[in-house]
C-alpha positions as CSV (number, residue, x, y, z in Angstrom):
1,M,1.4,33.5,34.9
2,T,-0.1,35.0,31.8
3,S,-2.9,37.5,31.6
4,T,-6.1,36.6,29.8
5,G,-8.2,39.0,27.8
6,D,-10.8,39.5,30.6
7,G,-8.2,40.4,33.3
8,R,-7.9,37.0,34.9
9,Q,-4.6,35.3,35.4
10,A,-3.9,31.9,33.7
11,H,-1.6,29.6,35.6
12,R,0.8,27.5,33.5
13,I,2.7,24.6,34.9
14,S,6.3,24.3,33.8
15,G,7.8,21.0,32.7
16,N,9.8,20.6,35.9
17,T,6.8,21.3,38.1
18,R,4.6,18.9,36.2
19,W,7.2,16.2,36.5
20,L,7.3,16.7,40.3
21,V,3.5,16.6,40.6
22,V,3.4,13.4,38.6
23,M,6.1,11.8,40.8
24,C,4.2,12.9,44.0
25,I,1.0,11.3,42.7
26,C,2.8,8.1,41.8
27,Q,4.4,8.0,45.3
28,L,0.9,8.5,46.9
29,F,-0.5,5.5,45.0
30,I,2.5,3.3,45.8
31,M,2.0,4.3,49.5
32,L,-1.7,3.4,49.4
33,V,-0.9,0.0,47.9
34,F,1.5,-0.9,50.7
35,I,-0.9,0.4,53.4
36,N,-3.7,-1.7,52.0
37,Y,-1.5,-4.8,51.5
38,S,-0.6,-4.9,55.2
39,A,-4.3,-4.4,56.1
40,V,-5.5,-7.2,53.8
41,L,-2.7,-9.7,54.4
42,P,-4.3,-11.2,57.6
43,C,-7.6,-11.8,55.7
44,C,-5.7,-13.6,52.9
45,A,-3.7,-15.7,55.3
46,R,-6.9,-17.0,57.0
47,S,-8.6,-18.0,53.8
48,G,-5.6,-20.1,52.6
49,P,-5.6,-24.0,52.6
């Protein structure tokens, strides 16, 4: 953390931490896709020919 002129602390994210956060967010979106796919699959199967 670095100090700003008015006494507050500025948080900086290192490259490794930023990479980890991006990977966690990507994993969250992938998980949501698979959860929604299994929920929507029966609806898609019923509307088929």
